[in-house]
FILOLUM-104697 format. One line per field, with one value per residue: residue number from 0; x, y, z of N, C-alpha, C in turn. Coordinates in nm, 2 decimals. Example, Ala and Ser with C-alpha at 12.3 -4.5 7.8 and 13.67 -1.06 7.14 Angstrom:
vexdren = 0:1
n.x = 1.32:1.28
n.y = -0.57:-0.22
n.z = 0.78:0.71
ca.x = 1.23:1.37
ca.y = -0.45:-0.11
ca.z = 0.78:0.71
c.x = 1.32:1.29
c.y = -0.33:0.00
c.z = 0.78:0.79
//
This chain:
vexdren = 0:1:2:3:4:5:6:7:8:9:10:11:12:13:14:15:16:17:18:19:20:21:22:23:24:25:26:27:28:29:30:31:32:33:34:35:36:37:38:39:40:41:42:43:44:45:46:47:48:49:50:51:52:53:54:55:56:57:58:59:60:61:62:63:64:65:66:67:68:69:70:71:72:73:74:75:76:77:78:79:80:81:82:83:84:85:86:87:88:89:90:91:92:93:94:95:96:97:98:99:100:101:102:103:104:105:106:107:108:109:110:111:112:113:114:115:116:117:118:119:120:121:122:123:124:125:126:127:128:129:130:131:132:133:134:135:136:137:138:139:140:141:142:143:144:145:146:147:148:149:150:151:152:153:154:155:156:157:158:159:160:161:162:163:164:165:166:167:168:169:170:171:172:173:174:175:176:177:178:179:180:181:182:183:184:185:186:187:188:189:190:191:192:193:194:195:196:197:198:199:200:201:202:203:204:205:206:207:208:209:210:211:212:213:214:215:216:217:218:219:220:221:222:223:224:225:226:227:228:229:230:231:232:233:234:235:236:237:238:239:240:241:242:243:244:245:246:247:248:249:250:251:252:253:254:255:256:257:258:259:260:261:262:263:264:265:266:267:268:269:270:271:272:273:274:275:276:277:278:279:280:281:282:283:284:285:286:287:288:289:290:291:292:293:294:295:296:297:298:299:300:301:302:303:304:305:306:307:308:309:310:311:312:313:314:315:316:317:318:319:320:321:322:323:324:325:326:327:328:329:330:331:332:333:334:335
n.x = 0.10:0.08:0.22:0.28:0.53:0.64:0.82:0.70:0.80:0.79:0.90:1.05:1.00:1.20:1.39:1.42:1.61:1.85:1.85:1.92:2.19:2.28:2.50:2.38:2.18:2.31:2.50:2.50:2.35:2.12:1.93:1.82:1.81:1.48:1.22:0.88:0.50:0.26:-0.10:-0.33:-0.64:-0.88:-1.15:-1.47:-1.80:-2.05:-2.14:-1.89:-1.82:-1.62:-1.40:-1.52:-1.51:-1.24:-1.08:-0.93:-0.96:-0.78:-0.72:-0.43:-0.29:0.00:0.32:0.21:0.01:-0.23:-0.32:-0.44:-0.50:-0.57:-0.60:-0.57:-0.67:-0.43:-0.13:0.01:0.31:0.56:0.61:0.63:0.44:0.23:0.09:-0.17:-0.15:-0.29:-0.19:-0.27:-0.24:-0.44:-0.71:-0.81:-0.95:-1.11:-1.21:-1.15:-1.31:-1.29:-1.04:-0.97:-0.93:-0.87:-1.02:-1.17:-1.18:-1.29:-1.55:-1.66:-1.65:-1.85:-2.05:-2.30:-2.44:-2.26:-2.06:-2.20:-2.22:-1.99:-1.74:-1.55:-1.34:-1.12:-0.79:-0.45:-0.19:0.12:0.49:0.71:0.99:1.23:1.44:1.63:1.77:2.03:2.14:2.44:2.40:2.23:1.95:1.68:1.56:1.33:1.35:1.12:1.03:0.79:0.64:0.40:0.04:-0.28:-0.58:-0.94:-1.22:-1.30:-1.18:-1.03:-0.72:-0.41:-0.06:0.18:0.44:0.69:0.89:0.93:1.03:1.06:1.04:1.14:1.28:1.43:1.59:1.44:1.48:1.67:1.53:1.48:1.76:1.87:1.70:1.80:2.03:1.98:1.86:2.02:2.14:1.94:1.65:1.39:1.06:0.84:0.58:0.26:0.02:-0.14:-0.15:-0.43:-0.57:-0.53:-0.68:-0.95:-1.00:-1.14:-1.39:-1.44:-1.46:-1.26:-1.35:-1.18:-0.93:-0.99:-0.86:-0.69:-0.36:-0.35:-0.13:0.02:0.13:0.51:0.71:0.94:1.16:1.21:1.17:1.30:1.10:0.87:0.94:0.96:0.68:0.58:0.70:0.64:0.38:0.36:0.50:0.31:0.08:0.18:0.21:-0.06:-0.17:-0.05:-0.21:-0.41:-0.31:-0.31:-0.54:-0.84:-0.97:-0.93:-0.99:-0.91:-0.63:-0.55:-0.59:-0.45:-0.16:-0.15:-0.13:0.05:0.29:0.28:0.27:0.55:0.69:0.65:0.74:1.00:1.08:1.05:1.23:1.47:1.47:1.50:1.79:1.98:1.90:2.06:2.32:2.32:2.05:1.88:1.98:1.88:1.63:1.58:1.66:1.41:1.18:1.25:1.27:0.97:0.85:0.92:0.83:0.54:0.38:0.12:-0.17:-0.20:0.07:0.21:0.14:0.18:0.48:0.54:0.46:0.60:0.82:0.81:0.79:1.06:1.39:1.56:1.37:1.26:1.47:1.53:1.31:1.33:1.58:1.50:1.30:1.50:1.66:1.47:1.40:1.64:1.88:2.05:2.34:2.36:2.33:2.46:2.27:2.30
n.y = -0.10:0.23:0.48:0.78:0.99:1.29:1.62:1.92:2.29:2.61:2.88:3.21:3.39:3.56:3.41:3.20:3.12:3.07:2.80:2.65:2.66:2.54:2.34:2.12:2.01:1.99:1.80:1.45:1.48:1.32:1.33:1.62:2.01:2.01:2.16:2.22:2.30:2.26:2.22:2.17:2.07:2.05:1.83:1.79:1.74:1.97:1.99:1.88:1.64:1.46:1.55:1.55:1.27:1.23:1.25:1.33:1.44:1.46:1.60:1.63:1.84:1.78:1.79:1.75:1.51:1.36:1.32:1.12:1.15:1.02:1.06:0.96:0.98:1.11:1.21:1.50:1.62:1.82:1.91:1.69:1.51:1.26:1.04:0.78:0.73:0.71:0.72:0.77:0.75:0.92:0.99:1.23:1.57:1.52:1.32:1.01:0.72:0.46:0.41:0.38:0.18:0.06:-0.13:-0.01:0.25:0.24:0.15:0.39:0.54:0.42:0.53:0.66:0.88:1.05:1.06:1.21:1.44:1.55:1.83:2.07:2.24:2.44:2.53:2.47:2.63:2.59:2.62:2.39:2.30:2.02:1.82:1.52:1.33:1.11:0.98:0.92:0.68:0.55:0.64:0.78:1.10:1.31:1.63:1.90:2.25:2.47:2.69:2.92:2.98:2.97:2.92:3.02:2.98:3.28:3.52:3.50:3.47:3.32:3.34:3.05:2.96:2.73:2.44:2.10:1.79:1.49:1.12:0.87:0.63:0.44:0.61:0.76:0.95:1.10:1.29:1.50:1.55:1.67:1.86:2.03:2.09:2.27:2.44:2.53:2.75:2.87:3.08:2.89:2.75:2.54:2.39:2.27:2.26:2.15:2.18:2.14:2.15:2.44:2.50:2.43:2.57:2.79:2.70:2.61:2.66:2.54:2.49:2.65:2.46:2.35:2.12:1.99:1.85:1.54:1.50:1.27:1.16:1.13:0.82:0.69:0.60:0.61:0.44:0.48:0.42:0.51:0.76:0.88:0.88:1.02:1.26:1.36:1.38:1.61:1.79:1.81:1.92:2.19:2.27:2.25:2.48:2.72:2.91:2.99:3.20:3.43:3.49:3.72:3.70:3.70:3.51:3.27:3.33:3.32:3.02:2.92:3.00:2.89:2.63:2.59:2.68:2.45:2.21:2.27:2.28:2.00:1.83:1.90:1.81:1.54:1.48:1.53:1.32:1.09:0.91:0.92:1.17:1.37:1.62:1.90:1.92:1.91:2.14:2.36:2.32:2.37:2.65:2.69:2.66:2.82:3.07:3.08:3.10:3.37:3.65:3.85:4.19:4.17:3.95:3.97:4.07:3.87:3.65:3.75:3.76:3.46:3.36:3.49:3.35:3.09:3.07:3.12:3.07:2.98:2.81:2.66:2.52:2.37:2.15:2.07:1.95:1.76:1.59:1.45:1.35:1.17:0.98:0.90:0.90:1.12:1.31:1.65:1.94:2.25:2.54:2.85
n.z = 0.00:-0.08:0.06:0.14:0.23:0.36:0.41:0.43:0.38:0.44:0.21:0.16:-0.13:-0.22:-0.13:-0.31:-0.53:-0.41:-0.33:-0.60:-0.61:-0.37:-0.18:-0.04:-0.25:-0.50:-0.42:-0.45:-0.65:-0.88:-1.08:-1.26:-1.19:-1.30:-1.43:-1.41:-1.54:-1.32:-1.30:-1.07:-1.01:-0.73:-0.60:-0.47:-0.34:-0.30:-0.03:0.08:0.13:0.06:0.22:0.45:0.50:0.52:0.30:-0.04:-0.38:-0.66:-0.97:-1.22:-1.42:-1.61:-1.79:-2.05:-2.01:-1.81:-1.47:-1.19:-0.84:-0.55:-0.19:0.12:0.50:0.73:0.86:1.03:1.17:1.31:1.04:0.92:0.68:0.64:0.45:0.28:-0.10:-0.37:-0.73:-1.05:-1.39:-1.60:-1.90:-1.93:-1.78:-1.62:-1.32:-1.30:-1.23:-1.24:-1.21:-0.93:-0.75:-0.49:-0.23:0.00:-0.05:-0.35:-0.27:-0.17:-0.39:-0.54:-0.51:-0.70:-0.65:-0.49:-0.70:-0.91:-0.78:-0.74:-0.78:-0.92:-0.68:-0.60:-0.74:-0.79:-0.93:-1.04:-1.08:-1.05:-0.97:-0.97:-0.78:-0.77:-0.54:-0.42:-0.11:0.07:0.21:0.06:0.05:-0.11:-0.23:-0.31:-0.40:-0.42:-0.53:-0.50:-0.69:-0.72:-0.75:-0.50:-0.65:-0.58:-0.69:-0.89:-0.78:-0.56:-0.45:-0.34:-0.28:-0.32:-0.19:-0.15:-0.01:-0.07:0.05:0.01:0.07:-0.12:-0.07:0.16:0.45:0.68:0.83:0.69:0.56:0.71:0.78:0.57:0.52:0.73:0.64:0.44:0.58:0.72:0.58:0.46:0.52:0.66:0.70:0.89:0.75:0.83:0.69:0.42:0.07:-0.03:0.25:0.27:0.06:0.10:0.33:0.27:0.25:0.44:0.81:1.05:1.39:1.67:1.84:2.14:2.31:2.54:2.66:2.78:3.05:3.18:3.47:3.48:3.41:3.60:3.43:3.08:2.74:2.43:2.26:2.39:2.49:2.20:2.12:2.29:2.26:1.99:2.04:2.20:2.06:1.81:1.98:2.07:1.79:1.72:1.87:1.80:1.60:1.75:1.89:1.76:1.76:1.82:2.03:2.41:2.57:2.41:2.34:2.60:2.64:2.48:2.53:2.80:2.74:2.57:2.71:2.93:2.80:2.72:2.93:3.03:2.83:2.82:3.10:3.00:2.83:3.00:3.14:3.02:2.93:2.70:2.57:2.34:2.47:2.35:2.25:2.42:2.56:2.40:2.44:2.70:2.64:2.50:2.63:2.88:2.76:2.65:2.88:2.98:3.16:3.07:3.01:2.93:2.84:2.57:2.48:2.58:2.40:2.17:2.18:2.25:1.98:1.83:1.88:1.85:1.58:1.50:1.35:1.50:1.67:1.47:1.34:1.57:1.58:1.36:1.46:1.60:1.48:1.33:1.51:1.65:1.45:1.39:1.58:1.47:1.44:1.57:1.48:1.57:1.65:1.46
ca.x = 0.01:0.17:0.22:0.33:0.60:0.72:0.83:0.67:0.87:0.80:1.03:1.04:1.04:1.34:1.52:1.43:1.73:1.96:1.83:1.99:2.35:2.33:2.56:2.31:2.11:2.42:2.58:2.41:2.19:2.10:1.86:1.76:1.68:1.40:1.09:0.75:0.40:0.14:-0.21:-0.40:-0.77:-0.93:-1.29:-1.53:-1.93:-2.09:-2.15:-1.78:-1.88:-1.50:-1.34:-1.57:-1.44:-1.08:-1.04:-0.89:-0.93:-0.70:-0.65:-0.33:-0.22:0.16:0.41:0.10:-0.06:-0.34:-0.30:-0.53:-0.45:-0.64:-0.53:-0.64:-0.63:-0.30:-0.12:0.12:0.39:0.68:0.58:0.63:0.30:0.23:-0.07:-0.16:-0.18:-0.28:-0.19:-0.29:-0.28:-0.60:-0.73:-0.87:-0.92:-1.25:-1.19:-1.18:-1.35:-1.23:-0.87:-0.98:-0.95:-0.85:-1.14:-1.23:-1.22:-1.39:-1.70:-1.70:-1.67:-1.91:-2.21:-2.36:-2.50:-2.14:-1.99:-2.28:-2.23:-1.83:-1.73:-1.40:-1.35:-0.99:-0.70:-0.33:-0.10:0.28:0.58:0.75:1.14:1.26:1.59:1.64:1.88:2.05:2.21:2.56:2.35:2.16:1.81:1.65:1.46:1.29:1.30:1.05:1.05:0.70:0.60:0.28:-0.07:-0.39:-0.69:-1.05:-1.32:-1.26:-1.13:-0.91:-0.58:-0.31:0.08:0.24:0.61:0.72:0.99:0.87:1.12:0.99:1.11:1.12:1.31:1.52:1.58:1.31:1.57:1.73:1.44:1.49:1.87:1.85:1.63:1.86:2.17:1.93:1.79:2.15:2.18:1.82:1.56:1.26:0.95:0.79:0.44:0.20:-0.09:-0.13:-0.23:-0.55:-0.62:-0.55:-0.82:-1.08:-1.02:-1.18:-1.51:-1.52:-1.35:-1.28:-1.36:-1.07:-0.89:-0.95:-0.81:-0.57:-0.29:-0.32:0.02:0.02:0.29:0.62:0.77:1.12:1.22:1.17:1.24:1.29:0.94:0.80:0.98:0.93:0.56:0.54:0.75:0.57:0.26:0.39:0.51:0.15:-0.01:0.21:0.17:-0.20:-0.21:-0.01:-0.29:-0.48:-0.20:-0.30:-0.72:-0.89:-1.04:-0.84:-0.96:-0.86:-0.52:-0.48:-0.59:-0.29:-0.06:-0.16:-0.09:0.19:0.41:0.25:0.33:0.70:0.76:0.62:0.84:1.18:1.11:1.06:1.37:1.57:1.44:1.56:1.91:2.03:1.89:2.20:2.30:2.27:1.92:1.84:2.02:1.80:1.49:1.59:1.59:1.27:1.09:1.25:1.20:0.83:0.79:0.93:0.72:0.53:0.28:-0.03:-0.17:-0.13:0.21:0.26:0.06:0.30:0.58:0.57:0.41:0.76:0.95:0.79:0.83:1.20:1.46:1.62:1.28:1.22:1.56:1.49:1.20:1.39:1.68:1.43:1.29:1.62:1.71:1.38:1.40:1.77:2.02:2.13:2.44:2.30:2.41:2.43:2.21:2.40
ca.y = 0.02:0.34:0.56:0.94:1.07:1.43:1.74:2.07:2.40:2.77:2.96:3.29:3.40:3.60:3.32:3.04:3.12:3.04:2.67:2.63:2.63:2.47:2.23:1.99:1.97:1.97:1.68:1.34:1.46:1.19:1.40:1.76:2.04:1.98:2.25:2.19:2.34:2.16:2.26:2.07:2.07:1.95:1.78:1.75:1.77:2.10:1.99:1.83:1.48:1.39:1.63:1.45:1.11:1.24:1.20:1.41:1.40:1.56:1.56:1.72:1.83:1.80:1.77:1.73:1.45:1.39:1.23:1.12:1.14:1.06:1.05:0.91:1.03:1.10:1.28:1.60:1.66:1.89:1.95:1.57:1.46:1.11:1.01:0.71:0.82:0.64:0.79:0.68:0.83:0.94:1.06:1.39:1.65:1.47:1.20:0.85:0.62:0.30:0.37:0.38:0.01:0.02:-0.16:0.08:0.39:0.19:0.14:0.50:0.63:0.35:0.59:0.75:1.02:1.09:1.08:1.31:1.59:1.62:1.95:2.14:2.36:2.51:2.50:2.51:2.66:2.64:2.59:2.31:2.25:1.93:1.74:1.35:1.30:0.96:1.00:0.83:0.59:0.49:0.67:0.82:1.19:1.42:1.78:2.02:2.40:2.50:2.84:2.97:3.04:2.89:2.99:2.96:3.08:3.40:3.64:3.45:3.40:3.30:3.27:2.91:2.91:2.61:2.35:1.99:1.68:1.35:1.00:0.78:0.51:0.44:0.61:0.89:1.06:1.17:1.41:1.62:1.58:1.73:1.98:2.12:2.14:2.38:2.57:2.63:2.87:2.97:3.06:2.80:2.75:2.42:2.39:2.18:2.26:2.11:2.28:2.09:2.20:2.57:2.53:2.37:2.65:2.88:2.68:2.55:2.74:2.44:2.58:2.64:2.35:2.36:2.00:2.01:1.72:1.46:1.52:1.15:1.15:1.05:0.70:0.69:0.55:0.59:0.37:0.55:0.42:0.58:0.89:0.92:0.87:1.14:1.41:1.38:1.39:1.74:1.88:1.84:2.03:2.28:2.34:2.30:2.59:2.84:2.97:3.09:3.29:3.53:3.48:3.81:3.65:3.69:3.37:3.17:3.34:3.27:2.89:2.87:3.04:2.81:2.50:2.56:2.65:2.37:2.13:2.24:2.20:1.85:1.78:1.90:1.71:1.42:1.49:1.54:1.21:1.03:0.95:0.96:1.30:1.47:1.76:1.99:1.93:1.98:2.30:2.40:2.30:2.47:2.80:2.73:2.67:2.95:3.21:3.07:3.14:3.47:3.73:3.99:4.28:4.10:3.83:4.00:4.08:3.72:3.59:3.81:3.69:3.30:3.32:3.51:3.25:2.95:3.11:3.18:2.99:2.89:2.70:2.60:2.43:2.28:2.08:1.96:1.83:1.66:1.49:1.37:1.25:1.04:0.89:0.82:0.95:1.18:1.41:1.73:2.10:2.37:2.66:2.97
ca.z = -0.01:-0.13:0.17:0.10:0.34:0.30:0.49:0.37:0.41:0.37:0.19:0.09:-0.26:-0.25:-0.12:-0.38:-0.64:-0.35:-0.36:-0.69:-0.62:-0.26:-0.18:-0.02:-0.37:-0.58:-0.39:-0.46:-0.75:-0.98:-1.17:-1.22:-1.16:-1.40:-1.38:-1.51:-1.47:-1.27:-1.25:-1.01:-0.96:-0.62:-0.63:-0.40:-0.35:-0.23:0.12:0.11:0.18:0.08:0.32:0.56:0.50:0.52:0.14:-0.12:-0.50:-0.76:-1.11:-1.23:-1.55:-1.60:-1.92:-2.13:-1.97:-1.68:-1.36:-1.08:-0.70:-0.40:-0.08:0.23:0.58:0.74:0.99:1.04:1.30:1.26:0.93:0.85:0.64:0.61:0.41:0.19:-0.19:-0.47:-0.83:-1.17:-1.52:-1.67:-2.04:-1.94:-1.68:-1.53:-1.25:-1.39:-1.13:-1.27:-1.17:-0.79:-0.72:-0.31:-0.19:0.08:-0.17:-0.48:-0.21:-0.15:-0.52:-0.61:-0.49:-0.80:-0.62:-0.47:-0.81:-0.95:-0.70:-0.76:-0.88:-0.87:-0.57:-0.60:-0.82:-0.79:-1.04:-0.96:-1.15:-0.98:-0.99:-0.89:-0.79:-0.74:-0.47:-0.37:-0.02:0.09:0.27:-0.06:0.08:-0.25:-0.19:-0.40:-0.33:-0.52:-0.52:-0.58:-0.68:-0.80:-0.64:-0.50:-0.69:-0.53:-0.77:-0.97:-0.72:-0.43:-0.51:-0.24:-0.33:-0.29:-0.20:-0.03:-0.06:-0.05:0.07:-0.02:0.10:-0.22:-0.04:0.25:0.63:0.66:0.91:0.61:0.52:0.81:0.79:0.47:0.55:0.84:0.56:0.39:0.65:0.80:0.51:0.39:0.61:0.60:0.83:0.88:0.71:0.88:0.62:0.30:-0.04:0.00:0.38:0.24:-0.05:0.20:0.44:0.23:0.20:0.59:0.89:1.17:1.54:1.74:1.89:2.28:2.35:2.62:2.63:2.92:3.10:3.28:3.54:3.40:3.49:3.66:3.32:2.95:2.65:2.30:2.20:2.51:2.44:2.05:2.08:2.39:2.21:1.91:2.11:2.26:1.94:1.78:2.04:2.08:1.69:1.69:1.95:1.73:1.54:1.85:1.98:1.67:1.78:1.85:2.17:2.49:2.63:2.34:2.37:2.70:2.65:2.37:2.63:2.91:2.71:2.50:2.82:3.04:2.72:2.70:3.08:3.04:2.74:2.89:3.20:2.96:2.79:3.10:3.26:2.92:3.00:2.62:2.50:2.37:2.55:2.24:2.20:2.56:2.58:2.30:2.48:2.79:2.58:2.44:2.73:2.93:2.67:2.63:3.00:2.99:3.20:2.98:3.06:2.98:2.75:2.44:2.48:2.56:2.29:2.03:2.22:2.20:1.85:1.73:1.92:1.77:1.45:1.46:1.28:1.61:1.70:1.34:1.35:1.69:1.57:1.24:1.50:1.72:1.39:1.27:1.63:1.68:1.34:1.37:1.65:1.38:1.45:1.58:1.40:1.66:1.58:1.43
c.x = 0.10:0.16:0.36:0.40:0.70:0.72:0.82:0.75:0.83:0.91:1.01:1.08:1.17:1.44:1.55:1.54:1.87:1.94:1.90:2.15:2.39:2.40:2.47:2.20:2.21:2.48:2.51:2.32:2.23:2.02:1.80:1.86:1.58:1.27:0.95:0.63:0.29:0.03:-0.32:-0.55:-0.83:-1.09:-1.34:-1.69:-1.97:-2.08:-2.00:-1.80:-1.70:-1.42:-1.41:-1.51:-1.29:-1.00:-1.03:-0.88:-0.91:-0.68:-0.58:-0.30:-0.05:0.23:0.29:0.02:-0.14:-0.33:-0.37:-0.47:-0.55:-0.59:-0.67:-0.59:-0.50:-0.26:0.02:0.17:0.52:0.70:0.62:0.49:0.32:0.08:-0.06:-0.23:-0.19:-0.29:-0.20:-0.30:-0.40:-0.57:-0.75:-0.86:-1.05:-1.18:-1.26:-1.19:-1.30:-1.12:-0.89:-1.02:-0.94:-0.98:-1.24:-1.26:-1.30:-1.54:-1.72:-1.73:-1.77:-2.06:-2.22:-2.38:-2.38:-2.08:-2.04:-2.26:-2.08:-1.83:-1.59:-1.40:-1.24:-0.91:-0.58:-0.26:0.05:0.36:0.68:0.91:1.17:1.38:1.56:1.77:1.92:2.16:2.32:2.49:2.24:2.02:1.80:1.56:1.45:1.29:1.24:1.01:0.89:0.65:0.49:0.13:-0.21:-0.50:-0.83:-1.16:-1.25:-1.18:-1.04:-0.80:-0.46:-0.18:0.11:0.38:0.68:0.79:0.90:1.01:1.06:1.06:1.07:1.14:1.42:1.49:1.52:1.39:1.63:1.66:1.48:1.64:1.88:1.78:1.68:1.99:2.13:1.89:1.89:2.19:2.05:1.71:1.44:1.20:0.88:0.66:0.39:0.06:-0.07:-0.21:-0.33:-0.64:-0.63:-0.69:-0.89:-1.11:-1.10:-1.36:-1.58:-1.40:-1.39:-1.29:-1.22:-1.05:-0.89:-0.90:-0.70:-0.51:-0.24:-0.19:0.01:0.18:0.38:0.70:0.95:1.17:1.14:1.22:1.22:1.17:0.85:0.80:0.93:0.77:0.52:0.61:0.66:0.39:0.26:0.40:0.37:0.07:0.01:0.20:0.02:-0.24:-0.15:-0.10:-0.38:-0.40:-0.26:-0.44:-0.74:-0.93:-0.91:-0.86:-0.87:-0.70:-0.46:-0.47:-0.44:-0.16:-0.04:-0.09:0.02:0.30:0.39:0.30:0.50:0.77:0.73:0.73:1.01:1.16:1.13:1.22:1.49:1.54:1.51:1.69:1.99:2.00:2.06:2.19:2.27:2.12:1.84:1.86:1.92:1.63:1.48:1.56:1.49:1.20:1.11:1.20:1.05:0.80:0.83:0.82:0.69:0.42:0.16:-0.03:-0.15:0.00:0.27:0.22:0.19:0.44:0.63:0.52:0.55:0.87:0.92:0.82:0.98:1.28:1.53:1.52:1.27:1.33:1.58:1.42:1.27:1.49:1.59:1.34:1.40:1.66:1.63:1.40:1.55:1.89:2.10:2.22:2.35:2.39:2.37:2.37:2.30:2.31
c.y = 0.09:0.42:0.65:0.98:1.20:1.55:1.88:2.19:2.50:2.83:3.10:3.32:3.43:3.52:3.20:3.04:3.08:2.90:2.59:2.57:2.58:2.35:2.08:1.93:1.91:1.80:1.55:1.36:1.38:1.30:1.54:1.84:2.02:2.07:2.21:2.28:2.23:2.25:2.17:2.11:1.98:1.93:1.75:1.81:1.94:2.11:1.90:1.68:1.40:1.41:1.56:1.36:1.10:1.19:1.30:1.38:1.50:1.52:1.68:1.74:1.85:1.72:1.68:1.56:1.47:1.29:1.28:1.10:1.17:0.99:1.03:0.97:0.96:1.17:1.41:1.64:1.71:1.90:1.81:1.52:1.29:1.05:0.86:0.77:0.68:0.74:0.71:0.80:0.79:0.96:1.19:1.47:1.61:1.37:1.10:0.75:0.52:0.26:0.36:0.24:-0.03:-0.01:-0.08:0.20:0.34:0.21:0.27:0.60:0.56:0.42:0.69:0.88:1.10:1.16:1.20:1.45:1.64:1.72:2.00:2.26:2.47:2.43:2.54:2.53:2.70:2.56:2.53:2.25:2.13:1.86:1.60:1.35:1.14:1.00:0.92:0.70:0.51:0.56:0.77:0.93:1.26:1.54:1.84:2.14:2.39:2.66:2.89:3.01:2.95:2.98:2.93:3.08:3.16:3.51:3.60:3.40:3.43:3.26:3.16:2.95:2.82:2.52:2.19:1.85:1.59:1.23:0.93:0.65:0.52:0.50:0.73:1.01:1.14:1.29:1.52:1.64:1.69:1.88:2.08:2.17:2.27:2.51:2.60:2.79:2.94:2.95:2.99:2.79:2.61:2.45:2.26:2.14:2.26:2.21:2.25:2.16:2.38:2.60:2.52:2.48:2.77:2.84:2.64:2.58:2.64:2.55:2.57:2.54:2.38:2.25:2.06:1.86:1.65:1.45:1.43:1.20:1.05:0.94:0.75:0.67:0.55:0.53:0.47:0.52:0.48:0.72:0.96:0.97:1.03:1.28:1.44:1.44:1.56:1.86:1.90:1.92:2.13:2.39:2.37:2.43:2.73:2.94:3.05:3.19:3.42:3.56:3.66:3.80:3.60:3.52:3.26:3.18:3.29:3.12:2.86:2.87:2.94:2.65:2.49:2.59:2.54:2.21:2.14:2.21:2.09:1.78:1.78:1.83:1.57:1.40:1.47:1.39:1.13:1.04:0.98:1.06:1.35:1.60:1.88:2.03:1.97:2.10:2.37:2.41:2.36:2.62:2.80:2.73:2.83:3.07:3.19:3.12:3.26:3.57:3.85:4.06:4.22:4.01:3.82:4.02:3.92:3.64:3.60:3.71:3.53:3.29:3.37:3.42:3.13:2.98:3.14:3.06:2.90:2.78:2.61:2.49:2.32:2.18:2.01:1.86:1.74:1.57:1.40:1.28:1.16:0.95:0.81:0.89:0.97:1.28:1.55:1.86:2.20:2.49:2.78:3.09
c.z = -0.01:0.02:0.16:0.20:0.29:0.41:0.40:0.46:0.36:0.30:0.12:-0.04:-0.31:-0.21:-0.22:-0.49:-0.55:-0.33:-0.48:-0.72:-0.48:-0.26:-0.14:-0.12:-0.47:-0.56:-0.38:-0.57:-0.86:-1.08:-1.15:-1.21:-1.27:-1.36:-1.50:-1.46:-1.43:-1.24:-1.22:-0.94:-0.87:-0.65:-0.51:-0.40:-0.27:-0.10:0.15:0.18:0.17:0.17:0.44:0.61:0.50:0.40:0.07:-0.25:-0.59:-0.88:-1.18:-1.39:-1.58:-1.72:-2.04:-2.11:-1.84:-1.58:-1.24:-0.96:-0.61:-0.30:0.05:0.36:0.65:0.86:0.95:1.15:1.25:1.12:0.83:0.82:0.60:0.56:0.29:0.05:-0.29:-0.61:-0.97:-1.27:-1.59:-1.81:-2.01:-1.83:-1.57:-1.48:-1.34:-1.26:-1.13:-1.22:-1.02:-0.79:-0.56:-0.29:-0.11:-0.01:-0.28:-0.41:-0.21:-0.27:-0.60:-0.59:-0.59:-0.76:-0.57:-0.60:-0.91:-0.91:-0.71:-0.84:-0.85:-0.79:-0.59:-0.69:-0.77:-0.87:-1.00:-1.07:-1.03:-1.03:-0.87:-0.88:-0.73:-0.68:-0.43:-0.26:0.00:0.15:0.17:-0.03:-0.07:-0.21:-0.31:-0.36:-0.44:-0.46:-0.58:-0.55:-0.76:-0.72:-0.64:-0.55:-0.64:-0.58:-0.86:-0.93:-0.59:-0.49:-0.36:-0.32:-0.26:-0.33:-0.11:-0.12:0.00:-0.05:0.09:-0.01:-0.02:-0.16:0.05:0.35:0.59:0.74:0.80:0.55:0.63:0.82:0.68:0.46:0.66:0.75:0.50:0.47:0.75:0.70:0.44:0.50:0.57:0.74:0.81:0.87:0.74:0.78:0.48:0.20:-0.01:0.11:0.34:0.14:0.05:0.26:0.39:0.21:0.38:0.69:1.01:1.30:1.60:1.83:2.07:2.39:2.45:2.62:2.76:2.94:3.21:3.36:3.48:3.49:3.52:3.53:3.22:2.85:2.53:2.25:2.25:2.44:2.31:2.06:2.19:2.33:2.09:1.94:2.15:2.14:1.88:1.85:2.07:1.95:1.66:1.77:1.89:1.68:1.65:1.88:1.89:1.66:1.84:2.02:2.26:2.53:2.56:2.36:2.50:2.74:2.58:2.46:2.71:2.84:2.63:2.64:2.95:2.92:2.68:2.81:3.07:2.96:2.76:3.00:3.15:2.92:2.89:3.16:3.15:2.92:2.83:2.52:2.48:2.43:2.45:2.23:2.35:2.60:2.53:2.38:2.59:2.74:2.54:2.54:2.83:2.86:2.66:2.77:3.08:3.03:3.09:3.03:3.05:2.85:2.62:2.38:2.48:2.47:2.16:2.06:2.20:2.05:1.79:1.75:1.83:1.60:1.41:1.44:1.37:1.63:1.58:1.30:1.45:1.68:1.43:1.32:1.56:1.61:1.36:1.39:1.63:1.57:1.35:1.41:1.56:1.46:1.46:1.55:1.51:1.58:1.57:1.46
//
């Protein structure tokens, strides 16, 4: 069963030219860079039945051909997106349901009423430049730079400027290692929202998440598997609260501030408990915890302070380092 694993990173359009000569992309290059125009149309019913089923349906025009992709429910933590994906060549710009053969999906799309109700919702039109890389350990990665826009209806346009690092085969930790090498020289920000989610955001505004992380008492010892699960949960909780820091509602801001601070305190305690946590990583989490807890004159100032902190390049690098370490005890690079 196909599983898509990729890391999404936002990049300023002014910095994109620096990618082309970056040694991390020229070393180990097998093919590329190759630039193509990708026009992708996303389909759903007016009442968003596919979205509710956690499925996306996309038809893409590329290099004179048509390609259909169906993606099923997945996850996104620290920018690492993992979803099941089925892609097929089709003959035109409309979905071809005969290509959808996975039993669970085929049953959904067998509904004639659903198929008849499907319509284009939004389009992404990007120039994609791809690099095919082979890492020293044999891991195959694809790096894609997407520059273009999201189009919703005839009036809404949003800029797309992002880098995707996709694992084709091998060690997933290499995805984070490559991102660290790029981020050492080019400002990059972890992106947890996919293009599809950005498009759907114009049709449905999700209620703010007021969930709290269940902070169970830490045991006297943690193994690597337990720590990995705990760290991902904490990172996800912090990232899920970031948007609330910009809310106009003071109560939402207070909730986000409290959740982020308590989660960072819990995360730091767990990392201190785990005997194999690298000293460099622990030092950076002490910095993140202490800075997030710095006293501010009011809630609005605290929300702005923490928002700025979490979007800083030092914090972004820390999250990438965390991913690399959890996936494969990677050598950490000190922030500059």
